[in-house]
TIMI-2910 file (N, C-alpha, C, CB; in pm, 1 decimal, decimal comma, always signed):
<rs>
+----------+----------+----------+----------+----------+----------+----------+----------+----------+----------+----------+----------+------+
!      n_x !      n_y !      n_z !     ca_x !     ca_y !     ca_z !      c_x !      c_y !      c_z !     cb_x !     cb_y !     cb_z ! resn !
+----------+----------+----------+----------+----------+----------+----------+----------+----------+----------+----------+----------+------+
! +11076,6 ! +12418,9 ! +15768,8 ! +11118,6 ! +12547,9 ! +15718,5 ! +11119,5 ! +12645,8 ! +15835,2 ! +11025,6 ! +12597,2 ! +15603,5 !  Met !
! +11223,3 ! +12722,8 ! +15843,5 ! +11237,5 ! +12816,0 ! +15955,2 ! +11149,4 ! +12939,3 ! +15935,5 ! +11384,2 ! +12857,9 ! +15971,2 !  Ser !
! +11114,7 ! +13007,2 ! +16045,2 ! +11038,0 ! +13132,4 ! +16034,1 ! +11111,7 ! +13236,3 ! +15949,0 ! +11009,8 ! +13190,2 ! +16173,9 !  Pro !
! +11242,8 ! +13240,3 ! +15959,0 ! +11322,9 ! +13333,0 ! +15878,7 ! +11303,2 ! +13305,7 ! +15729,5 ! +11472,4 ! +13321,7 ! +15916,0 !  Tyr !
! +11310,1 ! +13180,2 ! +15691,2 ! +11293,4 ! +13142,8 ! +15550,8 ! +11153,6 ! +13178,0 ! +15501,8 ! +11319,9 ! +12993,0 ! +15531,4 !  Thr !
! +11053,4 ! +13154,5 ! +15584,5 ! +10915,3 ! +13189,1 ! +15548,3 ! +10902,2 ! +13339,6 ! +15523,2 ! +10817,3 ! +13144,9 ! +15659,8 !  Arg !
! +10961,7 ! +13419,6 ! +15608,9 ! +10955,2 ! +13564,8 ! +15592,8 ! +11028,1 ! +13609,4 ! +15466,2 ! +11015,0 ! +13634,8 ! +15715,4 !  Lys !
! +11139,6 ! +13544,4 ! +15435,1 ! +11212,4 ! +13577,5 ! +15312,7 ! +11125,0 ! +13549,6 ! +15189,6 ! +11344,7 ! +13496,9 ! +15304,7 !  Gln !
! +11053,9 ! +13437,9 ! +15191,6 ! +10966,1 ! +13402,1 ! +15080,2 ! +10853,3 ! +13504,4 ! +15067,7 ! +10908,1 ! +13259,6 ! +15099,5 !  Ile !
! +10794,8 ! +13543,8 ! +15179,8 ! +10688,6 ! +13644,0 ! +15178,5 ! +10742,6 ! +13776,6 ! +15124,7 ! +10629,5 ! +13663,0 ! +15320,4 !  Ile !
! +10862,4 ! +13814,3 ! +15168,7 ! +10923,1 ! +13938,9 ! +15121,2 ! +10939,8 ! +13937,1 ! +14969,9 ! +11059,0 ! +13961,8 ! +15188,9 !  Lys !
! +10994,8 ! +13827,9 ! +14917,0 ! +11017,6 ! +13818,6 ! +14773,1 ! +10885,7 ! +13815,3 ! +14695,8 ! +11100,5 ! +13694,3 ! +14740,7 !  His !
! +10786,6 ! +13747,9 ! +14749,4 ! +10655,8 ! +13742,8 ! +14683,5 ! +10592,6 ! +13881,8 ! +14678,5 ! +10562,0 ! +13644,2 ! +14756,6 !  Ala !
! +10602,4 ! +13956,5 ! +14787,2 ! +10547,8 ! +14092,2 ! +14789,0 ! +10621,9 ! +14183,0 ! +14691,3 ! +10555,0 ! +14150,5 ! +14930,4 !  Leu !
! +10753,5 ! +14171,3 ! +14687,2 ! +10831,6 ! +14253,6 ! +14595,0 ! +10787,3 ! +14228,9 ! +14450,5 ! +10982,6 ! +14224,2 ! +14610,9 !  Gln !
! +10763,0 ! +14104,8 ! +14417,5 ! +10717,7 ! +14069,7 ! +14282,9 ! +10573,8 ! +14117,0 ! +14260,4 ! +10727,9 ! +13917,3 ! +14260,5 !  Tyr !
! +10487,6 ! +14092,5 ! +14356,2 ! +10344,8 ! +14123,3 ! +14344,3 ! +10319,2 ! +14272,9 ! +14329,0 ! +10269,9 ! +14070,9 ! +14465,6 !  Tyr !
! +10396,0 ! +14353,8 ! +14397,5 ! +10378,7 ! +14498,6 ! +14391,6 ! +10401,4 ! +14551,6 ! +14250,0 ! +10474,2 ! +14567,2 ! +14489,2 !  Ile !
! +10479,0 ! +14481,6 ! +14171,2 ! +10512,1 ! +14527,0 ! +14036,2 ! +10409,8 ! +14486,3 ! +13930,4 ! +10646,3 ! +14474,1 ! +13997,4 !  Gln !
! +10299,5 ! +14425,7 ! +13971,1 ! +10201,3 ! +14377,3 ! +13874,1 ! +10137,0 ! +14494,7 ! +13798,5 ! +10092,5 ! +14293,3 ! +13945,2 !  Arg !
! +10097,1 ! +14470,2 ! +13675,7 ! +10029,9 ! +14576,6 ! +13599,5 !  +9887,5 ! +14598,7 ! +13651,2 ! +10026,9 ! +14541,7 ! +13448,6 !  Pro !
!  +9837,3 ! +14716,1 ! +13629,6 !  +9699,1 ! +14752,7 ! +13663,8 !  +9669,0 ! +14749,9 ! +13813,7 !  +9604,4 ! +14660,2 ! +13593,5 !  Asn !
!  +9770,4 ! +14758,2 ! +13895,6 !  +9747,6 ! +14761,1 ! +14040,9 !  +9699,3 ! +14899,6 ! +14081,0 !  +9877,3 ! +14723,3 ! +14119,3 !  Ala !
!  +9605,6 ! +14902,9 ! +14171,5 !  +9554,2 ! +15029,9 ! +14222,1 !  +9657,6 ! +15093,7 ! +14315,2 !  +9419,0 ! +15009,1 ! +14296,1 !  Glu !
!  +9675,7 ! +15225,6 ! +14307,4 !  +9772,2 ! +15292,8 ! +14395,1 !  +9746,7 ! +15266,4 ! +14543,8 !  +9769,2 ! +15441,9 ! +14369,2 !  Pro !
!  +9620,6 ! +15258,8 ! +14581,9 !  +9585,7 ! +15231,3 ! +14721,7 !  +9636,1 ! +15092,2 ! +14763,5 !  +9432,1 ! +15241,4 ! +14742,2 !  Lys !
!  +9619,0 ! +14994,7 ! +14674,0 !  +9666,4 ! +14858,9 ! +14702,1 !  +9818,3 ! +14855,6 ! +14713,2 !  +9619,6 ! +14761,8 ! +14592,8 !  Asp !
!  +9885,9 ! +14924,4 ! +14620,8 ! +10032,5 ! +14928,8 ! +14622,6 ! +10081,8 ! +14988,5 ! +14753,6 ! +10086,4 ! +15010,5 ! +14503,1 !  Ile !
! +10017,6 ! +15094,5 ! +14797,3 ! +10056,5 ! +15158,9 ! +14923,5 ! +10043,9 ! +15059,8 ! +15039,9 !  +9968,8 ! +15284,7 ! +14949,9 !  His !
!  +9933,2 ! +14989,8 ! +15046,9 !  +9912,6 ! +14890,8 ! +15154,6 ! +10017,2 ! +14779,8 ! +15148,3 !  +9770,9 ! +14829,7 ! +15145,6 !  Arg !
! +10042,3 ! +14730,8 ! +15027,9 ! +10137,5 ! +14621,6 ! +15011,6 ! +10279,7 ! +14664,8 ! +15046,2 ! +10132,5 ! +14568,9 ! +14869,2 !  Glu !
! +10315,1 ! +14788,2 ! +15011,7 ! +10448,1 ! +14838,4 ! +15048,6 ! +10461,3 ! +14853,1 ! +15199,5 ! +10475,5 ! +14973,0 ! +14980,4 !  Lys !
! +10351,8 ! +14887,9 ! +15265,5 ! +10353,2 ! +14896,1 ! +15412,1 ! +10380,0 ! +14758,6 ! +15472,3 ! +10219,1 ! +14952,7 ! +15465,3 !  Thr !
! +10312,5 ! +14657,4 ! +15420,5 ! +10334,1 ! +14520,8 ! +15469,0 ! +10477,0 ! +14476,8 ! +15438,0 ! +10232,0 ! +14422,6 ! +15405,0 !  Val !
! +10525,8 ! +14510,6 ! +15319,6 ! +10662,9 ! +14475,0 ! +15282,0 ! +10763,3 ! +14536,3 ! +15378,8 ! +10693,1 ! +14520,9 ! +15138,5 !  Leu !
! +10746,3 ! +14662,9 ! +15413,2 ! +10837,2 ! +14727,6 ! +15509,1 ! +10833,3 ! +14656,5 ! +15644,5 ! +10800,0 ! +14876,7 ! +15526,5 !  Arg !
! +10714,3 ! +14615,9 ! +15687,6 ! +10701,9 ! +14546,2 ! +15815,4 ! +10776,0 ! +14412,4 ! +15811,3 ! +10553,5 ! +14524,1 ! +15850,4 !  Gln !
! +10760,5 ! +14339,8 ! +15702,7 ! +10829,1 ! +14211,2 ! +15687,6 ! +10980,0 ! +14232,4 ! +15685,0 ! +10782,6 ! +14138,9 ! +15558,8 !  Val !
! +11025,9 ! +14335,0 ! +15614,9 ! +11169,1 ! +14364,4 ! +15609,3 ! +11223,8 ! +14399,7 ! +15748,0 ! +11196,0 ! +14479,5 ! +15511,1 !  Glu !
! +11147,0 ! +14473,0 ! +15825,1 ! +11189,5 ! +14506,8 ! +15961,9 ! +11197,1 ! +14382,3 ! +16048,7 ! +11093,3 ! +14608,9 ! +16025,1 !  Glu !
! +11098,8 ! +14293,6 ! +16036,0 ! +11100,9 ! +14168,2 ! +16112,1 ! +11223,0 ! +14085,4 ! +16073,9 ! +10971,5 ! +14087,0 ! +16087,6 !  Glu !
! +11251,8 ! +14079,0 ! +15944,1 ! +11369,5 ! +14004,6 ! +15897,8 ! +11498,2 ! +14064,1 ! +15953,7 ! +11374,9 ! +14003,2 ! +15744,8 !  Leu !
! +11506,3 ! +14194,8 ! +15954,3 ! +11625,1 ! +14261,7 ! +16005,8 ! +11646,4 ! +14228,5 ! +16153,7 ! +11613,3 ! +14413,7 ! +15986,4 !  Ser !
! +11539,1 ! +14235,3 ! +16230,0 ! +11549,9 ! +14201,8 ! +16372,7 ! +11589,8 ! +14055,8 ! +16392,2 ! +11417,0 ! +14229,8 ! +16444,7 !  Arg !
! +11531,6 ! +13967,9 ! +16311,5 ! +11564,1 ! +13826,5 ! +16322,8 ! +11709,4 ! +13799,6 ! +16283,0 ! +11469,4 ! +13743,6 ! +16236,2 !  Glu !
! +11758,0 ! +13872,0 ! +16182,2 ! +11897,6 ! +13856,1 ! +16142,3 ! +11991,5 ! +13898,4 ! +16255,3 ! +11926,8 ! +13937,8 ! +16015,5 !  Met !
! +11959,9 ! +14007,8 ! +16319,9 ! +12042,0 ! +14053,5 ! +16433,6 ! +12036,7 ! +13952,8 ! +16547,3 ! +11994,6 ! +14191,8 ! +16483,4 !  Glu !
! +11916,1 ! +13909,8 ! +16579,9 ! +11896,5 ! +13817,9 ! +16692,6 ! +11969,9 ! +13685,8 ! +16669,8 ! +11746,8 ! +13791,6 ! +16714,5 !  Arg !
! +11969,5 ! +13636,9 ! +16546,2 ! +12031,5 ! +13508,1 ! +16515,1 ! +12170,3 ! +13520,5 ! +16452,9 ! +11942,7 ! +13430,9 ! +16422,5 !  Asn !
! +12221,4 ! +13644,6 ! +16451,2 ! +12355,3 ! +13672,4 ! +16397,2 ! +12372,6 ! +13621,6 ! +16255,0 ! +12461,1 ! +13610,2 ! +16485,8 !  Arg !
! +12272,2 ! +13647,6 ! +16171,4 ! +12278,2 ! +13610,9 ! +16030,2 ! +12337,5 ! +13729,2 ! +15955,4 ! +12136,2 ! +13572,2 ! +15973,5 !  Ile !
! +12441,3 ! +13703,6 ! +15878,3 ! +12505,7 ! +13810,3 ! +15803,1 ! +12422,8 ! +13841,8 ! +15679,2 ! +12650,4 ! +13771,1 ! +15764,0 !  Lys !
! +12422,7 ! +13968,0 ! +15636,7 ! +12356,8 ! +14002,9 ! +15511,1 ! +12418,7 ! +13923,5 ! +15396,0 ! +12367,5 ! +14155,2 ! +15484,2 !  Pro !
! +12340,7 ! +13898,2 ! +15294,1 ! +12383,8 ! +13814,2 ! +15182,0 ! +12516,2 ! +13859,8 ! +15122,2 ! +12277,6 ! +13813,3 ! +15074,4 !  Lys !
! +12532,3 ! +13991,0 ! +15103,0 ! +12656,4 ! +14039,3 ! +15040,2 ! +12779,4 ! +14010,0 ! +15126,8 ! +12646,8 ! +14190,2 ! +15013,6 !  Glu !
! +12762,2 ! +13996,6 ! +15257,7 ! +12875,3 ! +13964,2 ! +15346,4 ! +12904,5 ! +13816,1 ! +15347,0 ! +12847,3 ! +14011,1 ! +15488,5 !  Glu !
! +12806,1 ! +13734,4 ! +15307,6 ! +12825,1 ! +13589,1 ! +15309,1 ! +12896,8 ! +13540,4 ! +15184,6 ! +12691,4 ! +13518,5 ! +15322,0 !  Arg !
! +12901,3 ! +13620,0 ! +15080,0 ! +12963,1 ! +13575,6 ! +14953,5 ! +13112,1 ! +13575,1 ! +14958,5 ! +12919,3 ! +13662,2 ! +14840,6 !  Leu !
+----------+----------+----------+----------+----------+----------+----------+----------+----------+----------+----------+----------+------+
</rs>
């Protein structure tokens, strides 16, 4: 599995996890910070490897 694919899985897991019920606002804030970092890493990796955004690949 490529590092890009691993980051995509982490991104999707965080997006889902952040929406859980009864989450503390402090936890949500931390998780959104990590999510933004993962999204930035993915963006850089997409540029570096010339991966088109999903909507452009369809």
